[in-house]
C-alpha positions, -999 to 999 in steps of 0.1 A, spaced: 199 96 -242 186 127 -259 200 150 -233 220 178 -249 257 183 -241 267 216 -256 302 221 -270 299 251 -294 273 278 -303 268 287 -339 241 304 -359 221 290 -388 234 309 -418 252 285 -441 227 257 -447 249 235 -471 279 237 -448 258 228 -418 242 200 -438 277 187 -446 286 188 -409 255 167 -400 262 142 -427 299 137 -417 290 135 -380 263 108 -384 286 87 -407 313 89 -380 289 81 -352 270 54 -371 284 22 -356 285 37 -321 248 48 -325 237 15 -340 253 -6 -311 236 15 -284 202 22 -301 199 -14 -314 162 -22 -314 152 7 -291 162 24 -259 141 38 -230 132 70 -247 119 52 -278 102 24 -259 86 43 -231 80 78 -245 81 80 -283 69 48 -299 36 45 -280 27 80 -291 38 74 -327 16 43 -329 -14 61 -316 -9 89 -340 0 69 -371 -26 42 -367 -8 20 -392 -29 -2 -414 -15 -35 -428 -18 -23 -465 -2 12 -459 27 24 -478 49 44 -455 78 67 -457 104 66 -428 124 98 -431 160 100 -416 155 64 -405 190 60 -390 197 23 -382 161 15 -392 147 7 -358 114 26 -366 113 12 -402 114 -23 -387 87 -16 -363 65 -2 -391 71 -32 -413 63 -55 -383 28 -39 -383 23 -50 -418 31 -19 -437 52 -15 -469 81 8 -458 104 30 -479 131 43 -455 155 71 -463 186 86 -447 216 105 -460 241 85 -438 254 58 -460 270 42 -429 238 40 -409 218 26 -438 245 -1 -444 240 -11 -407 202 -10 -411 204 -35 -440 223 -59 -418 196 -60 -391 164 -81 -392 140 -72 -421 170 -56 -437 159 -70 -471 121 -64 -467 125 -26 -463 133 -4 -492 163 16 -479 175 45 -500 203 70 -495 184 104 -498 191 137 -482 159 149 -465 169 185 -471 168 179 -509 134 187 -525 142 171 -558 157 140 -544 127 134 -522 102 140 -551 120 111 -569 102 88 -544 70 93 -563 42 118 -560 11 108 -541 26 74 -534 26 73 -495 -3 72 -472 17 85 -442 53 95 -433 73 94 -401 103 114 -390 114 101 -357 137 124 -336 154 140 -366 139 173 -375 162 189 -350 191 173 -369 182 190 -402 197 223 -414 166 231 -433 131 215 -429 112 235 -455 122 213 -485 110 182 -467 77 196 -458 71 210 -493 81 176 -508 58 157 -484 29 178 -496 34 161 -529 46 126 -518 16 120 -496 -19 112 -509 -46 139 -502 -54 137 -465 -22 118 -458 -5 123 -425 29 132 -413 40 122 -378 71 136 -363 89 134 -329 114 159 -317 132 169 -286 107 193 -269 118 227 -280 105 243 -248 120 220 -222 148 201 -239 166 225 -263 204 232 -262 199 263 -240 181 244 -213 198 235 -180 185 207 -157 186 217 -120 180 203 -86 173 226 -56 176 214 -20 158 233 8 145 231 43 108 237 42 98 243 79 118 212 90 111 191 59 142 186 36 129 188 1 145 185 -34 129 202 -63 139 192 -99 134 218 -126 146 230 -161 159 265 -167 159 280 -201 176 311 -214 168 309 -251 137 298 -270 122 321 -296 153 327 -319 164 297 -339 199 286 -333 225 258 -338 248 241 -313 269 211 -314 259 184 -290 258 147 -282 227 125 -283 245 97 -265 273 102 -240 306 91 -255 297 93 -292 329 97 -313 320 134 -324 293 159 -315 268 167 -342 248 199 -349 214 205 -333 190 230 -349 166 245 -324 133 259 -338 105 273 -316 71 256 -320 58 285 -342 85 279 -367 80 241 -368 43 241 -370 43 272 -392 65 255 -418 41 226 -420 11 249 -423 29 269 -452 34 236 -470 -3 227 -468 -6 207 -436 -28 212 -405 -18 201 -370 -44 177 -357 -28 159 -328 0 165 -304 14 146 -274 41 156 -248 52 123 -232 71 123 -199 83 94 -179 59 84 -152 65 93 -116 86 67 -98 100 54 -131 134 35 -128 164 56 -120 185 69 -149 222 68 -154 228 104 -141 216 123 -110 195 146 -132 182 119 -156 148 126 -174 136 91 -163 141 98 -126 128 132 -115 110 150 -143 76 134 -145 59 168 -150 83 180 -178 82 163 -212 115 159 -229 99 150 -263 70 161 -284 52 140 -309 28 156 -334 6 146 -364 0 169 -393 -26 162 -420 -23 172 -456 -52 194 -466 -64 181 -501 -72 216 -514 -37 228 -504 -16 203 -524 7 221 -547 
């Protein structure tokens, strides 16, 4: 889960065309994804959700926006904490499946493209105390419309929490490696991640889950671009976590699984950005 399998390298030039490819791929993969993600997998349960909960600090009376909600797994968890949740995704197929799961009628699901500034503004200015985008910014052809819209959708001081594949250690150009050597009579294996590309944004097709019907585009952005886009929109970074599986965690499904051997290398990053009241535009 969440390990890239690269099929094709492209560059981010035609945003509408890339956006169409993302939409079509997620509609095609919707049922496969829903069956395997269900109510959460190891990445979500062990790494991502604990950090999201710490950073969001959900209050029972909060009105929250779940962006690119997929099959609604995070939307249901937010609702279970007592929040009122509006959940958006541009995959009609994923939202249809989300509505069939528990709390499907309690959550306000809407088909909205998170790269459309005007569509997002239709949700209502200053109507959310916090927003979450779980493992989806790297699936978006353009993140600037979303961040600009969030600066208007959130109340002053509102927060935006997002989780992503770690752009330093788990981007499409990374290669997971094991090295075996004799260290003065002791046979040792070292596990590491090699990277050949980081600073320049790029797009590649890949698979979030082994065996999914079609690959989908990943959009790599270095941290400076990600955080910089938020700052330009009027946010300030005020928390960041880099979760990794603990040493000795249960073996994964592959010899180089993140959960087995990479306790010192985080595969995901979770951050909180806070809207600066004087910066709302």
